[in-house]
C-alpha positions in Angstrom: 0.2 0.2 -0.1 1.4 3.1 -0.6 0.9 6.7 1.1 -0.7 9.7 -0.4 -1.5 13.2 0.1 -3.9 16.1 -1.2 -1.6 19.1 -2.4 -2.4 22.6 -3.7 0.9 24.2 -4.9 -1.3 27.2 -5.7 -1.9 28.1 -2.5 1.6 28.4 -1.3 4.8 30.6 -2.4 6.6 29.0 -5.4 9.5 29.1 -3.5 8.4 26.7 -0.9 7.3 23.6 -3.1 10.9 22.1 -3.7 11.0 21.8 0.3 7.6 20.3 0.6 8.1 17.8 -1.8 11.4 17.0 0.2 9.4 16.5 3.4 6.6 14.6 1.7 9.3 11.9 0.6 11.2 11.9 3.9 7.7 11.4 5.6 7.4 8.2 3.0 4.5 9.8 0.8 4.9 8.8 -2.9 1.6 9.9 -4.3 0.4 13.4 -4.7 -3.1 14.8 -5.8 -3.0 18.1 -7.4 -5.5 20.2 -9.5 -9.2 19.4 -8.7 -9.9 23.1 -7.7 -7.8 25.0 -10.0 -9.5 25.9 -12.8 -9.6 29.8 -12.4 -5.7 29.6 -12.0 -5.0 27.2 -15.1 -7.6 29.6 -17.3 -7.9 32.9 -15.5 -9.7 34.4 -18.5 -11.9 32.6 -21.3 -9.5 30.7 -23.5 -6.4 31.9 -22.3 -4.8 29.2 -20.2 -1.7 29.8 -17.7 0.0 26.6 -17.7 3.7 27.7 -16.6 3.0 27.8 -12.8 1.3 24.1 -13.2 4.3 22.8 -15.3 6.6 24.0 -12.4 4.9 22.2 -9.9 4.5 19.1 -11.6 8.2 18.9 -12.0 9.0 19.5 -8.6 7.0 17.2 -7.6 8.3 14.4 -10.2 12.1 15.7 -9.7 11.3 14.7 -5.9 10.3 10.9 -6.9 6.7 11.4 -6.3 3.5 9.9 -8.4 0.9 12.3 -9.5 -2.7 12.4 -9.4 -4.1 14.7 -11.6 -7.5 16.0 -11.2 -10.1 17.4 -13.5 -11.2 20.8 -12.3 -14.7 20.7 -13.1 -16.0 21.0 -9.6 -15.6 24.5 -10.0 -16.0 26.8 -12.4 -15.1 30.0 -12.3 -16.7 33.2 -12.0 -16.4 34.2 -15.4 -18.1 31.4 -17.0 -20.9 31.6 -14.3 -21.5 35.0 -15.8 -21.2 34.2 -19.3 -23.7 31.3 -19.1 -25.9 31.2 -16.1 -27.6 28.2 -17.4 -24.5 26.1 -15.6 -25.8 26.6 -12.2 -28.2 23.9 -10.6 -31.7 25.2 -9.2 -33.2 24.1 -6.0 -36.3 22.5 -5.0 -38.2 26.0 -4.7 -36.6 26.8 -8.3 -33.7 29.2 -7.4 -30.8 28.9 -8.7 -27.7 27.4 -6.4 -25.2 30.5 -6.9 -21.6 31.0 -7.2 -19.6 31.5 -3.7 -18.3 28.0 -2.9 -17.8 24.7 -5.0 -20.0 22.4 -7.0 -22.2 25.0 -8.2 -23.1 23.2 -11.4 -26.2 21.4 -13.0 -25.1 17.5 -14.5 -27.7 17.9 -17.1 -26.6 21.1 -18.4 -25.6 21.2 -22.0 -23.4 24.2 -21.8 -21.4 22.9 -19.0 -21.1 19.4 -20.4 -19.1 21.2 -23.5 -17.0 23.3 -20.9 -16.5 20.7 -18.8 -15.1 18.2 -21.4 -13.5 21.4 -23.4 -11.3 21.6 -19.7 -10.7 18.1 -19.2 -9.4 17.7 -22.9 -7.0 20.8 -22.4 -5.7 19.5 -19.0 -5.3 15.9 -20.4 -3.6 16.9 -23.3 -1.1 19.1 -21.7 -0.4 16.1 -19.2 -2.0 13.1 -20.1 1.4 11.5 -21.5 3.6 12.9 -18.4 5.5 10.3 -17.1 4.7 11.7 -13.6 0.9 11.3 -13.8 0.2 7.7 -12.6 -3.5 8.4 -12.2 -6.3 10.8 -13.1 -9.2 12.1 -10.5 -12.4 12.9 -12.4 -14.1 16.3 -10.9 -14.4 15.8 -7.2 -16.4 14.3 -4.6 -20.0 14.0 -7.2 -22.8 14.6 -5.1 -21.3 16.5 -2.1 -23.4 18.9 -0.5 -26.9 17.3 -2.2 -25.8 18.9 -5.6 -26.7 15.6 -7.5 -30.4 16.3 -7.7 -31.2 19.6 -9.9 -34.4 21.4 -10.8 -33.4 23.8 -13.5 -34.9 24.2 -16.6 -32.1 21.9 -18.2 -32.6 19.2 -15.7 -36.4 19.4 -16.9 -35.6 19.0 -20.5 -33.3 16.1 -19.8 -35.8 14.4 -17.6 -38.2 14.2 -19.9 -35.8 12.8 -23.2 -34.5 10.3 -20.2 -38.6 9.6 -19.8 -39.6 9.2 -23.1 -36.4 6.4 -23.7 -37.3 4.7 -21.0 -41.1 4.6 -21.7 -41.5 5.2 -25.2 -45.4 5.8 -25.0 -46.9 8.2 -22.9 -49.3 5.9 -21.7 -46.7 3.3 -20.3 -45.7 6.3 -18.1 -48.9 7.1 -17.2 -49.6 3.4 -15.8 -46.2 3.1 -14.3 -46.5 6.4 -12.2 -50.6 5.3 -11.3 -51.6 8.4 -12.9 -54.9 7.6 -12.8 -55.2 8.6 -9.2 -55.7 12.3 -8.4 -56.2 13.3 -11.9 -52.3 12.9 -12.7 -52.3 11.6 -16.4 -50.3 13.2 -19.1 -50.8 13.5 -22.8 -47.2 14.1 -23.9 -43.5 13.8 -22.2 -43.4 17.3 -22.8 -46.3 17.9 -20.0 -44.1 16.1 -17.5 -42.2 18.5 -14.9 -39.8 17.5 -12.0 -41.6 16.6 -9.0 -41.1 19.8 -7.1 -43.2 22.2 -5.0 -46.7 20.0 -5.2 -49.3 20.6 -2.8 -48.5 17.6 -1.0 -46.5 14.4 -1.7 -46.3 13.5 -5.2 -46.1 10.5 -6.9 -43.6 8.0 -5.4 -43.0 6.8 -8.8 -42.5 9.9 -10.3 -40.1 10.9 -7.6 -38.0 7.7 -7.8 -37.9 7.8 -11.5 -36.5 11.3 -11.1 -33.8 10.1 -8.9 -33.1 7.4 -11.1 -32.4 10.0 -14.0 -30.3 12.2 -11.8 -28.1 9.3 -11.4 -27.8 8.6 -14.9 -27.2 11.7 -15.4 -23.8 11.9 -13.0 -23.0 8.8 -14.9 -23.0 10.2 -18.1 -21.2 13.4 -17.2 -18.3 11.3 -15.5 -18.4 8.9 -18.7 -17.5 11.9 -21.2 -14.5 13.1 -19.1 -13.1 9.0 -18.8 -13.3 8.9 -22.5 -11.0 12.1 -23.3 -8.6 10.8 -20.5 -8.4 7.8 -21.9 -7.6 9.5 -25.6 -5.1 11.8 -24.2 -3.9 9.5 -21.1 -3.4 6.1 -21.9 -2.4 3.5 -19.4 -3.6 5.2 -16.4 -6.0 4.7 -14.0 -9.0 6.9 -14.1 -10.6 7.3 -10.5 -13.1 9.4 -8.2 -13.5 10.0 -4.8 -16.4 9.3 -3.4 -18.0 9.9 0.3 -19.3 8.5 3.0 -23.1 8.3 3.6 -23.3 9.4 0.0 -26.5 7.9 -1.8 -27.5 10.4 -4.4 -26.3 8.4 -7.5 -25.4 4.6 -7.9 -22.0 4.6 -7.4 -21.4 0.9 -8.8 -23.0 2.1 -12.0 -20.2 5.3 -12.4 -17.9 3.0 -11.5 -18.3 0.8 -14.4 -16.1 3.7 -16.6 -13.7 4.0 -13.6 -10.4 1.9 -12.8 -10.2 2.6 -9.2 -13.2 3.6 -6.5 -11.9 5.8 -3.6 -13.5 7.5 -1.1 -12.7 10.3 1.2 -13.0 9.2 5.2 -13.5 11.4 7.9 -14.2 8.6 11.0 -14.8 11.9 13.3 -17.2 14.3 11.2 -18.9 11.3 9.8 -19.6 10.3 13.7 -20.7 13.9 14.7 -23.2 14.2 11.7 -24.5 10.5 12.1 -27.6 9.2 13.7 -26.1 7.4 16.6 -27.2 8.5 20.5 -25.4 10.7 22.2 -23.6 8.2 24.5 -22.2 6.5 21.3 -20.8 9.8 19.8 -19.2 10.5 23.4 -17.9 7.0 23.7 -16.4 6.9 20.4 -15.4 10.6 20.0 -11.8 10.7 19.3 -11.8 7.3 17.2 -15.0 6.9 15.3 -17.4 4.5 15.0 -16.0 0.9 15.0 -18.0 -0.2 12.1 -18.5 3.2 10.0 -15.0 3.4 8.4 -14.6 -0.2 7.6 -18.3 -0.7 6.1 -17.3 2.3 3.7 -13.9 0.4 3.3 -15.9 -2.6 2.4 -18.5 -1.0 0.1 -16.0 0.7 -1.8 -13.9 -2.1 -2.6 -17.0 -3.8 -3.8 -17.8 -0.5 -6.0 -14.0 -0.7 -7.4 -14.4 -4.5 -8.0 -11.7 -5.2 -5.5 -9.6 -2.0 -6.2 -10.3 1.0 -4.0 -8.0 3.8 -2.6 -8.7 6.4 0.4 -8.1 9.4 -1.6 -8.8 12.0 1.6 -8.6 10.5 5.4 -8.9 12.7 8.2 -5.5 14.1 9.9 -7.1 15.8 12.8 -9.8 18.0 13.6 -11.8 18.9 10.5 -14.0 22.0 10.0 -17.8 21.1 8.9 -19.0 18.5 11.5 -21.4 20.2 14.4 -18.7 19.7 16.7 -15.1 18.6 15.5 -12.5 17.1 18.3 -9.0 15.9 17.4 -8.4 12.0 17.3 -6.6 10.2 19.8 -2.6 10.0 19.6 -2.1 7.3 17.2 -5.6 7.0 15.7 -4.6 8.3 12.4 -2.0 5.4 12.2 -4.7 2.8 13.5 -7.1 4.3 10.8 -4.5 4.3 8.1 -3.5 0.1 9.1 -7.2 -0.6 8.9 -7.5 0.6 5.3 -4.5 -1.7 4.6 -6.0 -4.6 6.1 -9.6 -3.8 4.1 -6.9 -3.8 0.9 -6.8 -0.6 0.0 -3.9 0.2 -2.6 -3.4 3.9 -1.5 -4.5 6.1 1.6 -4.0 9.3 0.8 -4.0 12.3 3.7 -6.2 15.5 3.2 -4.3 17.8 3.1 -0.8 18.3 3.3 -0.5 21.8 4.7 -3.4 23.4 6.7 -4.5 26.4 5.3 -4.5 30.0 6.9 -7.4 31.6 4.7 -10.9 30.5 3.3 -13.6 28.1 3.8 -11.4 25.0 5.4 -9.0 27.4 7.6 -9.8 25.1 10.4 -9.2 21.9 8.5 -6.3 20.1 10.0 -3.6 18.9 7.5 0.0 17.0 7.8 1.5 20.4 8.5 0.0 23.2 10.8 -0.6 26.5 9.0 3.1 27.7 10.1 4.5 24.6 8.0 5.6 22.5 11.3 4.3 19.2 11.6 1.3 18.6 13.1 0.2 15.4 15.5 -0.3 13.3 12.2 2.9 13.6 10.7 5.0 11.6 13.2 2.0 9.0 12.8 2.5 8.9 8.8 6.1 8.4 9.3 5.5 5.4 11.6 2.8 4.0 9.2 5.5 4.3 6.5 8.0 2.1 8.0 5.1 -0.4 9.6 4.2 -0.9 5.6 7.7 -2.4 5.0 6.9 -4.9 7.5 3.5 -5.6 6.4 4.3 -6.1 2.7 1.6 -6.3 -0.2 -1.6 -7.2 0.9 -3.2 -10.4 -0.5 -7.2 -10.2 -0.3 -9.7 -12.5 -1.8 -13.3 -12.9 -1.9 -15.1 -13.4 1.7 -17.6 -15.6 2.7 -20.3 -13.2 4.1 -22.0 -10.8 1.3 -24.3 -7.8 2.3 -26.4 -6.4 -0.6 -26.5 -2.8 -0.7 -28.9 -1.0 -2.9 -28.7 2.5 -4.3 -32.5 2.3 -5.5 -33.5 1.2 -2.2 -32.1 4.5 -0.8 -34.3 6.3 -2.8 -37.1 4.4 -2.4 -37.4 4.5 1.2 -36.4 8.3 1.3 -39.1 8.5 -1.1 -41.7 6.7 1.3 -40.3 5.7 4.5 -43.9 5.3 6.0 -42.0 5.7 9.3 -40.0 8.9 10.2 -37.2 7.0 11.3 -36.7 4.3 9.3 -33.6 5.0 7.1 -32.0 2.7 5.1 -28.4 3.1 5.2 -28.7 3.1 9.4 -30.7 -0.4 8.7 -27.8 -1.5 6.6 -25.1 -0.7 9.0 -27.0 -2.3 11.7 -26.9 -5.5 9.7 -22.9 -4.6 8.8 -21.7 -3.9 12.3 -23.7 -7.2 13.9 -21.8 -9.3 11.6 -18.3 -7.6 12.3 -19.6 -7.9 16.3 -19.5 -11.8 15.7 -16.1 -11.8 14.0 -17.3 -12.2 10.4 -15.4 -10.4 7.6 -17.9 -8.8 5.2 -17.8 -8.0 1.3 -20.5 -5.2 0.5 -21.4 -5.8 -3.1 -24.6 -4.7 -5.6 -27.4 -7.0 -5.6 -26.1 -7.6 -9.1 -23.2 -9.0 -8.3 -22.0 -12.8 -8.9 -23.1 -14.2 -5.3 -22.0 -18.0 -6.2 -19.6 -18.5 -3.7 -20.4 -16.6 -0.6 -21.5 -18.9 2.4 -23.7 -16.1 3.8 -25.9 -13.4 2.2 -27.6 -10.2 3.9 -30.0 -8.2 2.6 -31.0 -5.7 5.3 -33.8 -4.2 2.9 -34.3 -4.5 -0.9 -37.7 -3.2 -1.8 -37.7 -4.2 -5.5 -36.1 -7.4 -6.1 -35.4 -8.9 -9.9 -35.9 -12.1 -10.9 -32.5 -12.5 -11.6 -31.3 -12.1 -7.9 -34.3 -15.0 -6.9 -32.8 -17.3 -9.6 -29.1 -16.9 -8.0 -30.0 -17.2 -4.6 -32.7 -20.3 -5.8 -29.7 -22.0 -7.4 -27.2 -21.4 -4.4 -26.8 -23.2 -1.2 -25.7 -20.2 0.8 -27.5 -19.4 4.1 -29.8 -16.0 3.3 -31.3 -13.3 5.5 -34.1 -11.0 4.7 -34.9 -7.5 6.4 -38.1 -5.9 6.6 -39.6 -4.3 3.1 -37.9 -6.9 0.8 -39.7 -7.7 -2.1 -42.0 -4.8 -0.9 -42.0 -3.1 -4.5 -42.1 -3.5 -8.2 -39.7 -2.1 -10.6 -42.6 0.8 -10.7 -42.9 1.0 -7.1 -46.0 -0.4 -6.7 -47.1 -3.1 -4.1 -46.9 -6.8 -5.8 -50.2 -8.0 -7.2 -49.8 -11.3 -5.0 -48.7 -8.9 -1.6 -44.9 -8.8 -0.7 -42.6 -9.9 -0.3 -43.1 -10.3 -4.3 -40.9 -12.8 -6.0 -39.4 -14.0 -2.8 -42.5 -16.0 -2.3 -40.3 -18.5 -4.2 -37.6 -18.5 -1.7 -39.7 -18.2 1.7 -43.5 -19.4 1.6 -44.8 -16.3 3.6 -47.3 -12.8 2.8 -47.0 -9.4 4.2 -50.6 -8.4 4.5 -50.4 -5.3 6.8 -47.4 -3.5 8.1 -47.2 -0.8 11.0 -44.2 2.2 11.7 -44.2 2.4 15.2 -43.3 5.8 16.6 -40.1 6.4 18.6 -39.6 4.8 22.1 -42.4 2.8 21.5 -41.9 -1.2 20.9 -44.1 -4.2 21.2 -42.9 -6.4 23.8 -41.7 -10.2 23.6 -38.3 -12.0 23.5 -36.9 -9.7 21.1 -39.3 -5.9 21.2 -40.4 -5.1 17.6 -39.4 -1.3 17.1 -40.2 1.3 14.1 -41.6 -1.4 12.1 -44.0 -4.1 12.4 -45.3 -6.2 9.4 -48.1 -8.5 9.6 -47.2 -11.7 8.0 -49.5 -14.7 6.9 -47.7 -18.1 6.4 -47.8 -22.1 7.4 -44.3 -21.3 8.7 -44.1 -21.5 12.8 -42.1 -17.9 13.6 -39.0 -18.4 15.5 -39.6 -15.2 17.6 -42.7 -13.5 17.8 -44.3 -10.5 20.0 -46.1 -11.4 23.4 -49.4 -10.4 21.2 -48.5 -13.0 18.7 -47.0 -11.2 15.7 -44.2 -13.4 14.3 -40.7 -11.6 13.8 -38.2 -14.2 12.8 -39.3 -17.0 10.2 -37.0 -19.1 8.6 -37.2 -22.0 6.0 -33.6 -23.7 6.9 -31.8 -21.7 4.6 -33.5 -18.5 4.1 -34.6 -16.3 6.7 -36.9 -13.1 6.9 -36.8 -10.7 9.8 -40.4 -9.0 9.7 -39.1 -6.0 12.0 -36.7 -3.4 12.2 -34.3 -5.7 14.2 -33.0 -4.9 17.6 -29.5 -5.9 18.3 -30.5 -9.2 20.0 -32.7 -10.3 17.6 -30.0 -9.4 14.6 -27.3 -11.4 16.6 -29.8 -14.6 17.1 -30.5 -14.4 13.3 -26.7 -13.9 12.1 -25.2 -16.6 14.6 -27.8 -18.9 13.7 -27.6 -18.6 9.8 -23.4 -18.0 9.8 -23.6 -21.6 12.2 -25.2 -23.2 9.5 -23.2 -21.9 6.6 -20.0 -23.5 8.5 -18.9 -20.2 9.2 -16.7 -19.6 12.6 -18.7 -17.3 15.2 -16.5 -14.8 17.8 -18.3 -12.6 19.8 -16.6 -9.6 20.6 -17.0 -6.7 22.8 -18.3 -3.4 21.8 -15.1 -1.4 20.2 -13.1 -4.4 19.6 -12.7 -5.6 15.7 -11.2 -8.1 13.8 -9.9 -7.8 10.0 -8.4 -10.8 8.1 -5.9 -10.0 5.4 -4.1 -12.8 3.6 -2.2 -14.5 6.2 -2.2 -11.5 8.8 -5.4 -11.2 11.3 -5.6 -7.5 12.2 -7.0 -6.5 15.7 -8.6 -2.6 15.9 -9.5 -1.3 19.3 -12.1 1.6 18.9 -13.0 1.4 22.8 -11.6 4.5 24.9 -10.6 2.0 27.1 -7.7 -0.9 27.0 -8.4 -4.4 25.6 -6.6 -7.7 26.0 -7.0 -10.2 23.3 -6.5 -13.1 25.4 -10.0 -12.2 27.0 -11.8 -12.6 23.6 -9.2 -14.9 21.6 -8.1 -17.3 24.3 -5.1 -18.5 21.7 -3.9 -15.1 21.6 -1.1 -15.6 23.8 0.8 -17.8 21.5 0.1 -15.4 18.5 3.1 -14.5 16.1 2.6 -10.4 16.5 4.0 -8.4 13.5 2.5 -5.3 15.0 1.8 -5.1 18.7 0.6 -7.7 21.1 -2.0 -8.9 23.0 -2.7 -5.3 25.0 -4.0 -3.2 22.7 -4.5 0.4 24.4 -7.7 2.9 23.1 -7.3 3.4 19.3 -4.5 0.5 19.1 -3.8 -1.9 16.7 -2.4 -5.5 16.3 -1.4 -7.9 13.2 -0.2 -11.3 13.7 0.2 -14.5 11.0 -2.7 -16.3 11.3 -3.0 -19.8 9.9 
């Protein structure tokens, strides 16, 4: 695994560039990302390019032996471009332009902006595409950040109508799919259809879901245009994009089909503060991050990238954008980096090299302080660089447990949650965390993935189930656990004619006749209480767990399980333990905060808890381990690695 850093030579005096490059190499860094926000410096006036400063910066980095990740600067179109072409701007749900003044101020559907983004991509690609120091390309920056996937601009409305015509061919088909007969919402032509905004009350859920599908497709086609140019201008280089945490505005699996590597921007403490966990959880893990959140995204983007993935931005200290911004525990940056190694990252790159003393991110830490002196993370990066020599190359293969993650499920459940606290992402993370608490390694994959070799498959919620998936699951012998609302909708977002779980009837003989969403703080008592969501199930199967009032919660055919509620920790642990044991997987229950990860013949342990942990207390054989890093005693935020048979 290589170490990298995000660098902005345009932010600093040119006389410091050589020393910065030298210090990067001395710290163990070999990859440097540049250029993603530099459009106004590259093209200060329309059609007038200033390449000289960037030429010199690239030569300085190259002479120091640093490989460069070059970026297309399309996340920040300059002011002159906005003034000349205001149709570039995205519009919010109230129809107002989202104006210039920060970043990501463009609409993916804008014809003018697409032409301009392709023009600047070609200019940068032709200038640096064959430079020997340019090892990879990043398209744009953080698609979807600041809620910028969905736009309600006139350009988006035009493109949406064209998308609908391609999808439905005839307006009658659209009216049927959207249930247009309800509330007299039938259209005479595609030209009459608007984006779903500013309706008196809730709009057609099928209309809204299709608009989300359209918006996702616009991201993919926008990205693909840049990729095609870079393939021509810079053959043989990896092309990648930096996704984000809890980013579900577009289908990352689809976008990744045009890329070589998936990367993501990891900010464990910022994401913890923004998350839906309780105050107690946030306080406990305040300086470490949630023990499963970062690992989940590592496994998600490994799946998105078909095995190839990086961390493009790793948090090195306090950030500037969360509600509260604490500093990580001493050693935590090292632990985050080694955890990425254990999950198979090819590169971990830190954001940023030096903390900026100006503009929006001046409170965001870097590897250097604003005065250029080392920040605490600098020492940890140097330590990791030496430890990577001990660990050698990773060997990562396919796991035995697959968790199915579906972006359409996220959009559908956002559109029609039926209960205010029914959040798809939260449910997925609870399934993932439950598996990790049992000591299981998990692959996060698309429902379209090849599932043939997995022994246990988890589907936390999959409202739209394809016949292809049912056939794959039916043909295999893996244990399968379905969560609530799986199979509850058709492709058009209708309730199945024979009731949920629709096509899953072929795998488990039950029908959901009615559903309830339960208000916060309420639970239906039983051996496992039902919270948030309760389905009334009709079946000849005897439930393995029920509420005291007789509603079945856990159904099982011997190979396929269905959970008819939002499972609490006890029910989820029981169901996954049972399924894993039947699948022949070893289950090793772990305490809160301690997590394991296998990487080839290396086994890692990470202690996210704020108190020390002794591996011997949880793995009896730990006293005899052949440790490569650490030992049986793990301090808060500590890591250990040993050779495993």
